[in-house]
Each structure stands twice: as structure tokens, then as C-alpha cells.
NUFIPA-185732 format. One record per residue (C-alpha): x, y, z. Coordinates in steps of 0.1 Angstrom, whole numbers, plus 5000, padded with zeros to 4 digits. Each point is the difference from the previous one (the first is absolute). Example, Ala and Ser with C-alpha at 12.3 -4.5 7.8 and 13.67 -1.06 7.14 Angstrom:
residues 2
pt x = 5123, y = 4955, z = 5078;
pt x = 5014, y = 5034, z = 4993;
end
This chain:
residues 326
pt x = 5626, y = 4104, z = 5034;
pt x = 4997, y = 5025, z = 4974;
pt x = 4966, y = 4989, z = 4990;
pt x = 4987, y = 5003, z = 5035;
pt x = 5012, y = 5035, z = 5006;
pt x = 4974, y = 5027, z = 4999;
pt x = 5008, y = 5029, z = 4979;
pt x = 4992, y = 5033, z = 5017;
pt x = 4978, y = 5022, z = 4979;
pt x = 5007, y = 5037, z = 5001;
pt x = 4974, y = 5020, z = 5019;
pt x = 4980, y = 5021, z = 4976;
pt x = 5005, y = 5036, z = 5005;
pt x = 4977, y = 5030, z = 4991;
pt x = 5012, y = 5025, z = 4977;
pt x = 5010, y = 5031, z = 5019;
pt x = 4972, y = 5025, z = 5004;
pt x = 5005, y = 5029, z = 4978;
pt x = 4996, y = 5033, z = 5018;
pt x = 4979, y = 5026, z = 4983;
pt x = 5017, y = 5028, z = 4983;
pt x = 5007, y = 5026, z = 5027;
pt x = 4993, y = 5033, z = 4981;
pt x = 4967, y = 4986, z = 4986;
pt x = 4988, y = 4989, z = 5034;
pt x = 5008, y = 5034, z = 5014;
pt x = 4981, y = 5017, z = 4972;
pt x = 4970, y = 4978, z = 5005;
pt x = 4999, y = 5006, z = 5037;
pt x = 5003, y = 5038, z = 4994;
pt x = 4972, y = 5000, z = 4975;
pt x = 4977, y = 4981, z = 5025;
pt x = 5009, y = 5025, z = 5027;
pt x = 4992, y = 5030, z = 4977;
pt x = 4967, y = 4984, z = 4990;
pt x = 4990, y = 4994, z = 5036;
pt x = 5010, y = 5035, z = 5010;
pt x = 4980, y = 5016, z = 4972;
pt x = 4970, y = 4979, z = 5009;
pt x = 5003, y = 5012, z = 5036;
pt x = 5005, y = 5037, z = 4992;
pt x = 4977, y = 5005, z = 4970;
pt x = 4963, y = 5002, z = 5006;
pt x = 4979, y = 4973, z = 4986;
pt x = 4974, y = 5011, z = 4974;
pt x = 4969, y = 5012, z = 5019;
pt x = 4967, y = 4982, z = 4994;
pt x = 4974, y = 5020, z = 4982;
pt x = 4981, y = 5022, z = 5024;
pt x = 4964, y = 4989, z = 5005;
pt x = 4974, y = 5022, z = 4983;
pt x = 4982, y = 5023, z = 5023;
pt x = 4962, y = 4999, z = 5002;
pt x = 4983, y = 5029, z = 4983;
pt x = 4966, y = 5009, z = 5016;
pt x = 4979, y = 5021, z = 4977;
pt x = 4978, y = 5014, z = 5028;
pt x = 5002, y = 5031, z = 5021;
pt x = 4990, y = 4978, z = 5029;
pt x = 5036, y = 4987, z = 4999;
pt x = 5013, y = 5035, z = 5005;
pt x = 4977, y = 5007, z = 5029;
pt x = 5009, y = 4966, z = 5016;
pt x = 5037, y = 5006, z = 4996;
pt x = 4997, y = 5035, z = 5016;
pt x = 4981, y = 4985, z = 5030;
pt x = 5024, y = 4971, z = 5005;
pt x = 5033, y = 5017, z = 4992;
pt x = 4995, y = 5038, z = 5000;
pt x = 5023, y = 5020, z = 4977;
pt x = 5020, y = 4969, z = 4990;
pt x = 5016, y = 4998, z = 4966;
pt x = 4978, y = 4982, z = 4974;
pt x = 5010, y = 4965, z = 4989;
pt x = 5031, y = 5000, z = 4978;
pt x = 5009, y = 5037, z = 5007;
pt x = 5029, y = 5017, z = 5017;
pt x = 5027, y = 4974, z = 4995;
pt x = 5030, y = 5023, z = 4999;
pt x = 5022, y = 4971, z = 4990;
pt x = 4980, y = 4996, z = 4967;
pt x = 5020, y = 5005, z = 4969;
pt x = 4981, y = 5008, z = 4968;
pt x = 5003, y = 4975, z = 4971;
pt x = 5009, y = 5007, z = 4964;
pt x = 4964, y = 4994, z = 4991;
pt x = 4987, y = 5025, z = 5026;
pt x = 5029, y = 5023, z = 5006;
pt x = 4981, y = 5027, z = 5020;
pt x = 4986, y = 4997, z = 5035;
pt x = 4963, y = 5008, z = 5004;
pt x = 4989, y = 5024, z = 5028;
pt x = 4963, y = 4999, z = 5010;
pt x = 4982, y = 5031, z = 5012;
pt x = 4967, y = 4998, z = 5019;
pt x = 4973, y = 5026, z = 4997;
pt x = 4986, y = 5026, z = 5024;
pt x = 4990, y = 4985, z = 5034;
pt x = 5013, y = 4966, z = 4989;
pt x = 5032, y = 4983, z = 5009;
pt x = 5024, y = 4974, z = 4985;
pt x = 4985, y = 4971, z = 5019;
pt x = 4964, y = 5004, z = 4991;
pt x = 5007, y = 5011, z = 4964;
pt x = 5025, y = 4975, z = 4986;
pt x = 4991, y = 4964, z = 5012;
pt x = 4993, y = 4991, z = 4963;
pt x = 5024, y = 5021, z = 4978;
pt x = 5031, y = 4995, z = 5021;
pt x = 5000, y = 4962, z = 4999;
pt x = 4989, y = 5001, z = 4964;
pt x = 5030, y = 5021, z = 4991;
pt x = 5023, y = 4978, z = 5021;
pt x = 4987, y = 4968, z = 4983;
pt x = 5008, y = 5016, z = 4967;
pt x = 5036, y = 5006, z = 5008;
pt x = 5000, y = 5036, z = 5012;
pt x = 5018, y = 5016, z = 5030;
pt x = 4971, y = 5016, z = 5019;
pt x = 5001, y = 5028, z = 5025;
pt x = 4972, y = 5019, z = 5019;
pt x = 4998, y = 5028, z = 5025;
pt x = 4976, y = 5019, z = 5022;
pt x = 5001, y = 5038, z = 4994;
pt x = 4982, y = 5031, z = 5011;
pt x = 4989, y = 4988, z = 5034;
pt x = 5011, y = 4994, z = 5036;
pt x = 5024, y = 4970, z = 5003;
pt x = 4980, y = 4970, z = 5009;
pt x = 4967, y = 5017, z = 4994;
pt x = 4971, y = 4981, z = 4984;
pt x = 4993, y = 5028, z = 4975;
pt x = 5028, y = 5013, z = 4978;
pt x = 5003, y = 5023, z = 4970;
pt x = 4981, y = 5029, z = 5015;
pt x = 5029, y = 5023, z = 5005;
pt x = 5013, y = 5029, z = 4979;
pt x = 5007, y = 4987, z = 4965;
pt x = 5034, y = 5017, z = 4995;
pt x = 5012, y = 4986, z = 5033;
pt x = 4988, y = 4965, z = 4990;
pt x = 5018, y = 5004, z = 4966;
pt x = 5032, y = 5007, z = 5019;
pt x = 4994, y = 4968, z = 5020;
pt x = 4995, y = 4982, z = 4967;
pt x = 5033, y = 5014, z = 4987;
pt x = 5019, y = 4988, z = 5030;
pt x = 4985, y = 4965, z = 4997;
pt x = 5008, y = 4998, z = 4963;
pt x = 5036, y = 5009, z = 5007;
pt x = 5002, y = 4973, z = 5026;
pt x = 4986, y = 4974, z = 4976;
pt x = 5024, y = 5011, z = 4973;
pt x = 5030, y = 4998, z = 5023;
pt x = 4990, y = 4965, z = 5014;
pt x = 4992, y = 4985, z = 4965;
pt x = 5026, y = 5017, z = 4979;
pt x = 4973, y = 5011, z = 4976;
pt x = 5003, y = 5034, z = 4983;
pt x = 4963, y = 5005, z = 4997;
pt x = 4968, y = 4985, z = 5015;
pt x = 4964, y = 4996, z = 4989;
pt x = 4972, y = 5015, z = 5020;
pt x = 4965, y = 4984, z = 5003;
pt x = 4975, y = 5019, z = 5021;
pt x = 4963, y = 5002, z = 5009;
pt x = 4980, y = 5033, z = 5000;
pt x = 5024, y = 5027, z = 5015;
pt x = 5028, y = 4975, z = 4998;
pt x = 4995, y = 4996, z = 4963;
pt x = 4991, y = 5035, z = 4992;
pt x = 5006, y = 5033, z = 5019;
pt x = 5029, y = 4987, z = 5021;
pt x = 5022, y = 4985, z = 4973;
pt x = 4993, y = 5028, z = 4976;
pt x = 5013, y = 5024, z = 5026;
pt x = 5030, y = 4978, z = 5007;
pt x = 5008, y = 4996, z = 4963;
pt x = 4994, y = 5035, z = 4988;
pt x = 5008, y = 5022, z = 5029;
pt x = 5026, y = 4981, z = 5021;
pt x = 5020, y = 4986, z = 4970;
pt x = 4990, y = 4964, z = 5005;
pt x = 4997, y = 4994, z = 4963;
pt x = 5037, y = 4992, z = 4998;
pt x = 4995, y = 4971, z = 5024;
pt x = 4967, y = 4986, z = 4986;
pt x = 4994, y = 4980, z = 4968;
pt x = 4963, y = 4992, z = 5003;
pt x = 4970, y = 5015, z = 5019;
pt x = 4969, y = 4977, z = 5001;
pt x = 4969, y = 5015, z = 5016;
pt x = 4970, y = 4981, z = 5012;
pt x = 4970, y = 5024, z = 5002;
pt x = 5025, y = 5028, z = 5003;
pt x = 4992, y = 5035, z = 5011;
pt x = 5020, y = 5013, z = 4971;
pt x = 4981, y = 5033, z = 4997;
pt x = 4984, y = 4999, z = 5034;
pt x = 4964, y = 4991, z = 5011;
pt x = 4969, y = 5021, z = 5003;
pt x = 4994, y = 5005, z = 5037;
pt x = 4978, y = 5030, z = 4997;
pt x = 4969, y = 4982, z = 5015;
pt x = 5020, y = 4990, z = 5031;
pt x = 5015, y = 5035, z = 5003;
pt x = 4966, y = 5016, z = 4997;
pt x = 4987, y = 4978, z = 5028;
pt x = 5030, y = 5009, z = 5022;
pt x = 4993, y = 5036, z = 4994;
pt x = 4967, y = 4996, z = 5018;
pt x = 5019, y = 4995, z = 5033;
pt x = 5021, y = 5027, z = 5014;
pt x = 5036, y = 4991, z = 4996;
pt x = 4991, y = 4969, z = 4981;
pt x = 5022, y = 5006, z = 4970;
pt x = 5029, y = 5011, z = 5021;
pt x = 4998, y = 4968, z = 5020;
pt x = 4998, y = 4979, z = 4969;
pt x = 5031, y = 5018, z = 4986;
pt x = 5018, y = 4994, z = 5033;
pt x = 4990, y = 4964, z = 5004;
pt x = 5006, y = 4989, z = 4964;
pt x = 5021, y = 5024, z = 4981;
pt x = 5004, y = 4975, z = 4971;
pt x = 4962, y = 4998, z = 4997;
pt x = 4997, y = 5038, z = 4996;
pt x = 5030, y = 5002, z = 4977;
pt x = 4985, y = 4975, z = 4976;
pt x = 4968, y = 5020, z = 4994;
pt x = 5000, y = 5012, z = 4964;
pt x = 4996, y = 5036, z = 5012;
pt x = 5028, y = 5000, z = 5026;
pt x = 5031, y = 5022, z = 4995;
pt x = 5021, y = 4968, z = 5001;
pt x = 4981, y = 4983, z = 4972;
pt x = 4998, y = 5031, z = 4979;
pt x = 5038, y = 5004, z = 5001;
pt x = 5006, y = 4964, z = 4992;
pt x = 4976, y = 5000, z = 4971;
pt x = 5017, y = 5031, z = 4986;
pt x = 5030, y = 4977, z = 4993;
pt x = 5000, y = 4975, z = 4971;
pt x = 4984, y = 4967, z = 5009;
pt x = 5032, y = 4981, z = 4996;
pt x = 5037, y = 5003, z = 5006;
pt x = 5024, y = 4991, z = 4972;
pt x = 5016, y = 4966, z = 5002;
pt x = 4972, y = 4984, z = 5020;
pt x = 4975, y = 4975, z = 4986;
pt x = 4965, y = 5003, z = 5014;
pt x = 4971, y = 4975, z = 5002;
pt x = 4967, y = 5012, z = 5017;
pt x = 4975, y = 4972, z = 5008;
pt x = 4965, y = 5011, z = 5009;
pt x = 4964, y = 4987, z = 5004;
pt x = 4969, y = 5016, z = 4986;
pt x = 4984, y = 4995, z = 5034;
pt x = 5025, y = 5020, z = 5020;
pt x = 4979, y = 5021, z = 5023;
pt x = 5029, y = 5022, z = 5013;
pt x = 5017, y = 5011, z = 4967;
pt x = 4970, y = 5014, z = 4982;
pt x = 4998, y = 4999, z = 4971;
pt x = 5023, y = 4970, z = 4999;
pt x = 5019, y = 5014, z = 4970;
pt x = 5015, y = 5026, z = 5024;
pt x = 5024, y = 4972, z = 5009;
pt x = 5015, y = 4999, z = 4965;
pt x = 5031, y = 5019, z = 4988;
pt x = 5010, y = 5014, z = 4966;
pt x = 5035, y = 5001, z = 4986;
pt x = 5027, y = 4978, z = 4986;
pt x = 5004, y = 4965, z = 5014;
pt x = 4966, y = 5000, z = 5015;
pt x = 4975, y = 4970, z = 5000;
pt x = 4966, y = 5004, z = 5015;
pt x = 4980, y = 4969, z = 5008;
pt x = 4964, y = 4996, z = 5009;
pt x = 4995, y = 4965, z = 5015;
pt x = 4965, y = 4996, z = 4986;
pt x = 5014, y = 5002, z = 4965;
pt x = 5016, y = 4966, z = 5007;
pt x = 4974, y = 4986, z = 5023;
pt x = 4963, y = 5009, z = 5000;
pt x = 4993, y = 4982, z = 5033;
pt x = 5026, y = 5021, z = 5019;
pt x = 4980, y = 5022, z = 5024;
pt x = 5030, y = 5012, z = 5020;
pt x = 4998, y = 5034, z = 5016;
pt x = 5026, y = 5023, z = 5016;
pt x = 5008, y = 4976, z = 5028;
pt x = 4995, y = 4967, z = 4983;
pt x = 5024, y = 5007, z = 4971;
pt x = 5031, y = 4991, z = 5021;
pt x = 4985, y = 4965, z = 5005;
pt x = 4987, y = 4997, z = 4964;
pt x = 5018, y = 4972, z = 4981;
pt x = 4992, y = 5018, z = 4967;
pt x = 5017, y = 5032, z = 5011;
pt x = 5029, y = 4982, z = 5017;
pt x = 5006, y = 4980, z = 4968;
pt x = 5003, y = 5033, z = 4982;
pt x = 5026, y = 5011, z = 5025;
pt x = 5021, y = 4970, z = 4990;
pt x = 4995, y = 5010, z = 4963;
pt x = 5010, y = 5036, z = 5008;
pt x = 5033, y = 4990, z = 5017;
pt x = 5009, y = 4975, z = 4972;
pt x = 4988, y = 5014, z = 4966;
pt x = 5009, y = 4967, z = 4984;
pt x = 4972, y = 4984, z = 5021;
pt x = 4965, y = 5004, z = 4985;
pt x = 4979, y = 4975, z = 5020;
pt x = 4963, y = 5007, z = 5005;
pt x = 4979, y = 4989, z = 5030;
pt x = 4963, y = 5004, z = 5006;
pt x = 4982, y = 4991, z = 5032;
pt x = 4969, y = 5012, z = 5019;
pt x = 5012, y = 5027, z = 5023;
pt x = 4978, y = 5016, z = 5027;
pt x = 5001, y = 5035, z = 5014;
pt x = 5020, y = 5005, z = 5032;
pt x = 5010, y = 4964, z = 5004;
pt x = 5016, y = 4993, z = 4966;
pt x = 5003, y = 4966, z = 4985;
end
């Protein structure tokens, strides 16, 4: 019967799946592939380098020399460093007579690195690997400095460097390099810490040596740089016959009233254009740094930062002891 017949219902069917547009899919896959490739090939942003400790004590220099003799001070001699727009010139550190880069720059090198500078240091004027450096003939040491400056300029791409030195390294040595060897074309700033700019009065020592047969000759042979820095030496007389400064170079001489080597302490200062002479006690009455301590004196080292960046005028005052610093 018609009424008993079951009517077959059509089986519901899904609408046909629509395939994505071919060209768009290919472009999406291509974009994803490019993104992944760039992520793989390009370096990820480096995390900020941790700040290096800055020990304001000569004890840190002595300890470093005992533990890691003649090692580069912290933050120095990264020849892959590229100067920033804020600090476009690498800084070369020059120790003093009978010092070395390890015992001299355990404070200033990390301080400069923490402030964004490319920092370099060398030993000069001594036997390779020797504890004492800076005793050799000053013109020979100046040639070593010139070769190192050229190496730094080549590695960093900088046209000029800044020099910061202590004693001989801030005075007689760079003066000879700048004014006799033509280094002024490669140097923008010279900053001296207790510099032997015009030599030191060694007459008392020389008179004592004269009491012993051959004493002065032995002194000259063992430490030519010592003898050359005496104010009465032929070397120093010839250097002082030149102008104090070389055109195009900016000078900052930082000195302590309690310097027992450069006497009077004003002998460290220069005259001429682009010269700034700083006495640390003018900024801090409790600074008792002497010739040695000044390279671990936070007052003096702050003035180094001000010298290298004239837009910076920060002032620091802290108790500083002779020899040790602070």
C-alpha cells in the first residue's frame, strides 16, 4: 500500500571542501620560510654585558700581577671591539716607568669599558714577560707605542685614538711620540696622570750614585728611561726645547699636590692651546693620593672620564690614601 511504503530520504551531503587559493598559499609558505631562514642566519640581539668590578686600590694591581702576570687588564685588548658613535675613539693605556699594564690598570680599564669605550693596553720598554716594564730607551718605547697605535687603528677602523698614561706614559713618552715621531696625526686626546711632562728632579739620586764608582753609568744602563727623565738630561732638555703641545691634540694633565716624584707637582702641567690642567685637591680636599696612588684614585679617574668626554662634568670626592688609592 502506498501509505505503508517508506519514503527514502536523501542522504545529506557535505558541501565540497574549497581548496585554498594556490598562489596565496605558496606566498604564505614562502614568507614563513624566509622568516625562519632570517631567524636562523641573523644573530639575536646580545644581552647587555655585565659591568666589570672597579677596584680602587693598588692592592688589586699587585694581586693581579701575582696571579696572572702580564695579563691584559679587565676590559682591555678586545680587538673585535668597534667604537660607538658616543665614544668613537679607542683608548690606549700607557703605564709608567717600572710599571706594567697589569698592575697599573685594574681600575681604569674596567671603568672605561663600563662607560662604553674600546680599551687597549700594552707593555713597553722592557723585556717580554718581565715584571718591570717602561725602563728602556724612550725613543725606542715611543716607536713601540706607534706600532701599537697603528694596530689598534687598523683593528677598530678608527682614524685616531686617545692616549691615557701614568708618569712616563702620560708625559715624556707620548710627548716624544706626538712631537717627534709624528703621532699627533693619529691622536685626538692625551690625558696624563701624574705625568713626567717636563721630567723629574733626580739630582739627589744621581749625586748618591756618583759616590760609587760606575754608579751613574750602571743606572743609565739598567734604566735608560729613568736617566732620560731627569730634568737635566740631554733627552729632556731637547724635548723641553719644543713647544709643550702639538697642534690638533687636546691635552688634560691630572696631578696631585702630594706627588713626591714630580716636584714641584706643577712640573706636570703644560701650557698651550687645548690644555686643561687639573689638581685633584681642587675638587676633593680629602684626596691624599701620591705619584703611585693616583692611578687608583676615584677622583682622578673620574677626571679621566671628563677629559675624554667634554660633555661630561661629573664631580667625585672620596678619601684617598697615598700608595693604595681609594
